[in-house]
C-alpha positions, 0 to 999 in steps of 0.5 A, spaced: 090 719 745 083 718 742 083 724 737 090 721 735 087 714 734 082 716 730 086 720 725 091 715 724 086 709 723 083 713 717 090 713 714 092 706 715 085 703 713 087 697 708 083 696 701 078 692 704 070 691 704 070 693 712 075 694 717 074 696 724 079 698 730 078 697 737 082 700 742 082 698 750 086 702 755 085 698 762 088 700 769 087 696 775 089 697 782 088 692 788 089 693 795 089 688 801 091 688 808 092 681 811 092 679 818 094 686 819 099 687 814 099 691 808 100 686 802 104 689 796 100 694 792 098 691 785 098 696 779 097 695 772 096 699 765 095 695 759 094 699 752 093 696 745 088 696 739 086 690 735 084 691 727 078 686 724 078 686 717 072 682 713 073 682 705 070 677 700 068 672 705 074 672 709 076 675 716 082 677 719 085 679 726 091 683 728 093 686 735 098 691 737 101 695 743 105 699 738 100 705 737 105 709 732 103 710 725 107 705 723 105 700 728 098 701 726 099 700 719 103 694 720 097 691 724 092 693 719 096 690 713 096 683 717 089 683 719 088 684 711 093 678 709 089 674 714 082 676 711 085 674 704 088 667 707 081 665 710 076 667 704 075 659 703 076 657 710 072 662 714 066 659 718 062 665 718 060 667 711 060 674 711 059 675 703 056 682 705 060 685 711 055 688 716 054 695 714 050 699 720 054 704 723 053 706 730 055 712 734 054 713 741 058 713 748 057 710 755 060 711 762 059 708 768 055 712 774 060 714 779 059 719 785 065 718 789 071 717 784 076 712 786 082 718 786 078 722 791 081 718 796 088 718 797 092 711 797 094 712 805 086 713 806 084 707 803 089 703 806 087 706 813 080 704 811 082 697 809 086 696 816 080 698 820 076 693 817 081 687 817 082 689 825 074 688 826 075 681 823 080 679 828 075 678 834 078 671 837 084 667 837 080 662 833 080 666 827 087 664 824 087 668 817 083 674 815 083 680 810 080 686 807 081 688 800 079 693 794 080 691 787 079 697 782 078 697 775 077 703 770 077 702 762 076 706 756 074 703 749 074 706 742 071 702 736 071 705 730 069 702 723 070 704 716 063 705 715 062 711 720 061 707 726 064 710 733 063 708 740 066 710 746 065 707 753 068 708 759 067 703 765 069 703 772 068 697 777 070 696 784 070 689 788 070 689 795 073 683 799 073 680 806 075 674 808 075 670 815 078 663 816 077 660 823 080 653 826 079 649 832 083 642 831 082 639 825 076 643 823 077 649 819 071 654 816 071 660 812 066 665 811 067 671 806 063 677 804 059 674 798 065 671 795 067 677 792 061 678 788 058 685 791 062 687 785 059 693 781 060 699 776 061 705 780 066 709 785 067 708 792 059 709 794 059 702 792 062 700 799 056 704 803 051 701 798 053 694 799 054 694 807 061 693 807 062 697 813 058 693 817 060 686 814 066 685 818 063 683 825 058 678 821 063 675 817 068 673 823 062 671 827 059 666 822 066 663 821 066 662 828 059 659 828 061 654 823 066 651 827 061 648 832 055 647 827 053 640 825 054 638 817 048 639 813 044 633 812 043 628 806 037 627 802 032 629 797 028 635 800 026 643 798 032 647 797 032 655 798 038 658 795 040 665 797 042 670 791 049 670 792 049 662 790 043 663 785 048 667 781 053 661 780 047 657 779 044 662 773 051 663 771 053 655 770 047 652 768 043 658 764 048 662 762 054 658 759 049 653 756 045 658 752 052 661 749 050 660 741 057 659 739 058 653 744 051 651 742 054 651 735 060 647 738 066 652 738 068 650 746 067 643 745 075 642 745 076 646 751 070 648 756 065 643 753 059 644 749 052 645 751 046 640 752 042 645 748 041 645 741 039 650 736 032 647 735 030 647 742 030 655 741 023 657 741 020 651 744 024 648 749 021 648 757 027 650 760 024 651 767 017 652 771 013 658 769 016 662 774 023 662 771 024 669 767 031 670 765 033 677 761 040 679 758 040 686 760 047 690 759 042 696 760 042 696 767 045 702 771 051 700 775 051 692 774 058 689 773 057 688 765 053 694 763 054 697 757 051 701 751 054 697 745 058 690 745 065 690 742 063 689 735 059 696 736 052 693 736 047 697 740 045 693 747 038 692 749 034 688 754 032 681 751 028 676 754 032 669 754 027 665 758 020 667 758 015 663 763 020 657 763 020 657 755 027 658 752 026 664 747 033 666 745 040 664 746 046 668 747 049 669 740 053 675 738 053 678 731 057 672 728 053 667 731 047 670 728 050 670 721 052 662 722 046 660 725 040 664 722 037 665 729 036 671 733 041 673 739 043 679 743 049 684 743 054 680 747 060 679 742 065 681 748 073 681 749 077 681 755 082 686 752 085 689 746 089 682 744 083 678 743 077 677 738 070 678 741 066 672 742 059 670 745 059 672 752 054 673 758 054 680 760 048 682 765 044 675 766 038 676 771 033 672 774 027 676 774 023 677 781 017 673 782 012 675 788 014 671 794 017 675 800 023 671 803 018 669 809 013 666 804 019 662 801 021 659 808 014 658 810 012 654 804 018 649 806 016 643 811 023 640 811 029 643 807 035 647 807 037 654 806 044 655 803 048 662 802 055 663 798 058 659 793 065 656 795 065 650 790 063 648 783 063 643 778 059 642 772 060 637 766 062 638 759 055 639 757 053 644 762 048 639 764 050 635 771 052 639 776 054 639 784 055 646 788 058 647 795 056 653 799 059 656 805 053 656 810 046 653 811 040 653 815 036 648 817 028 649 815 023 645 819 015 646 818 016 653 815 022 656 820 029 657 819 033 653 824 040 651 826 046 653 822 049 648 818 056 647 815 059 644 809 052 644 805 052 641 798 047 640 792 047 636 786 042 636 780 041 636 772 040 643 769 035 640 764 030 638 770 033 642 776 029 649 773 023 645 772 023 644 780 023 652 781 017 653 786 018 660 789 021 666 786 023 672 791 020 679 790 023 685 788 025 687 795 029 680 795 033 682 789 041 683 790 045 686 784 052 681 784 057 679 779 063 675 778 070 678 775 072 671 773 068 668 767 073 664 763 072 661 756 075 661 749 082 659 746 086 663 748 083 664 754 079 670 756 077 672 763 071 677 763 066 680 768 059 678 768 053 681 772 048 677 775 041 680 779 037 675 782 032 674 788 032 668 793 029 662 790 026 655 792 026 648 789 023 642 790 026 635 790 033 637 790 039 632 792 042 635 798 048 632 802 053 634 807 061 634 808 067 638 806 
């Protein structure tokens, strides 16, 4: 398929300044055992290509799943026609198309391939973990699942660029819901956020086989727990909540196309403006955030983005100061600002736009005991279960599955229905403690949505637990 595509691409290139072909093949398999019953096995395969043409200031796209010579030729012609039609209307003034040609490859690190375990054995594995969740009659719903994705991409350009990448990811899932009367509580295995690139070895790395009894026990424990107290207090967020905080109130606000207004009609703009980059105090001096697609095994690692730009680790926020945005090649041209290699597309039938990849909060110097020990009165929260943020990615309200009361530097009783709210522009300035390297967890989400038409992509986040002061905390479902 790859060698044939390369030959066919050379044969169908239109007479334009620049043309690229992006091929995507993705296979998915989702297995789930719920209440001891195997759910229908879900399998899919999606294959297609997109042509991008840049010609005398115009930009055109055309996608097709017809990979025959005639199908490719028709798509290339359509892309060229759109480029001609947009010459006087394009917001990205590529008077001189990008000329750099990058050649390279990337593959996810895999020790135990998904195919090395037979389907029946995978189902047996999930059946055993599912059974370990049903520890009490109060557990009314429970499930164990595995979601596997392998994808292959090829990016070719008329100036000699060739990038081939193969990604393999695994998402392990556990869920237990407990009920007594009118009270229902759910506990999960980090809400499916223990997702990484790699093979079946991930299950051991994230502690999947030890998690079911704890997940079930904590769901039962929440039934008898008091509601989280309300008030302004210190808050420690576990890594599996920190990643949502990073995602919503740092990642999305720093997307440069959003800053330039592209998302305003759909998912909202950003409170960040171009003039803030290089001077704005985003958080306290403890806040350091990196864009790092080069980290092996994290969910959104890659060597090149979807327009073929080499990926490098870049500091976005350094010692609390905003120094760089999440702007891909097109947004960099539009704004004149530095960016990163983050032009990404959900599949072959979508054009790349500015997206997060691996967005990580760098570790500090505090142990977890030191973070807790610094709190006179506060709450420790784990695992996101609800989120809301305004259309400027500024004011937010988040809820978690579970919490612990903190009094005089000691973790206390378990609390249910914990929530907190704040304003991005001030919340991060109240960052008062950052966990050290031993506390960092590598997590992610496969469900980041953005763009019209919508694109859902996978994003990695690594973070330690963090302590914030003066946070508005409240209880209740």
